[in-house]
C-alpha positions, 0 to 999 in steps of 0.5 A: 437557457443561459450559459449560467444555467447550463454549467450549474446543470452540468454540475449537478449532474456530474455530482449525481454521476459521482455520488451513484458511482461512490455508491456501487464502489462503497456497496461491497465495503458495506456489505462486509462490514455488515456482515461481519457483525452478523452471528455466525452461521447467519445468511449475509446473502440475502439483502433482506436478512442482512440489514435485520438484526440481531447484529453481534461481535460473536464472529469478530471474537471467534476469528481473534480467538487463539483456537488454533483454527487460524493465527490472525495475531500471528498473520497481522505481526507479520503483515505489520513487520513486512509493511513497516520494514519495507515501507521504511527502507523502499522510501530510503533507498528511493530518496537516495536514488531520486537525489543522486539522479537528480541532482548529481552528476555521474557518467551513464546517468541516463541510462541508470534512469532508463533502467529504473524507469523500465521497471515499471514495464515489467511485470512482477509476474514475469519475474517470480520463477527466477526470484524464487529460485534465488530465494531458495538458494539462499536459504530464505524460504519461509523467513522475512528475508524472504518476505521483505527484501524482494519487494523494496524496490518501487520505481514509481516512489523514486519517479514521484521523488525525483520529479519533486526534487528536480523542481527544488531550485539550484540556487538552494542547493548551491548556497548549501555547496559554497557553505561547505555542505557535502553531498549527504549533508545536502540531502540530511539537512535540505532533501529530507525535510523538504520532500516530508509530503512526497515521501508520506505519499510514497510510503502509504503507496508502499505499504498498502501495496505491501499490506495486500500483496498475495502473489510473493508471500503466497510462494515464500510463505509456506509455513502457517506461521509465516504467513501474512494476511492476505495469505492467511486469511483464505486458508482461514475461509476454507474452514468456514466454507459454508459460513460466510460472517466469520470470514467476513469478519476476518477480511474487516480486521484485516483491511482496518489497518490500511484503511487508517493509514490512508485516511490518516495520510490521505492529505499528504497523497494530494500534497505529495502528489500536487507539489511533484508538478509545481515549481 
């Protein structure tokens, strides 16, 4: 067998393995989406009955209907507010911090950089108790302040943006300074436009993380009206313990925004991450 033929066979084998793994990963999603379109009370745990008619929107309508058993619209609004505000503020702060550490000389820069990187190694569970005590002392329990502010710092976003800013030519920034541009002007006129792809990638990471966050909203959102979707849906599912079609419909509705954000902006993830390694 020739070398070319062996390489061709290797590529075919890699494709087959990739497709098989993709099918295994997509199987739970397919099950969830099909179950959401089954009538309430239908059996969705038997493969033959899962793909058999009838299919209807009754389960989705039941989830969205404001009948007092669930507050899907309110939970969705809370998740959107927390995700959008947290993403916008985190990206802004991460960009400022990355620009300062990368391009502005100041004493203790190395220490600041090490402290921020250390945040990547600190598990969230280890700081939940003191953080919750702080929120209680501030009187922020059951408020948007408690849901938004503690989750705004993302060391990974800072690292991605810093890596990109480090690749920018010094001559470009020096030319701007010679033209009279100040620190903020350089960030606004040059750093911000040039790093939009990296910022878009970071924004997607932050939004999806915020959208799927369960632990922290579970602690600080004790009132039903302040719950986000990851917290509210399990409460809603307990009402329909013997009916899987309706809970599956709620999961589908909750996953659609995150899926749309990822599908619409996935090219920015690839472009933003790849640009951090290109000089």
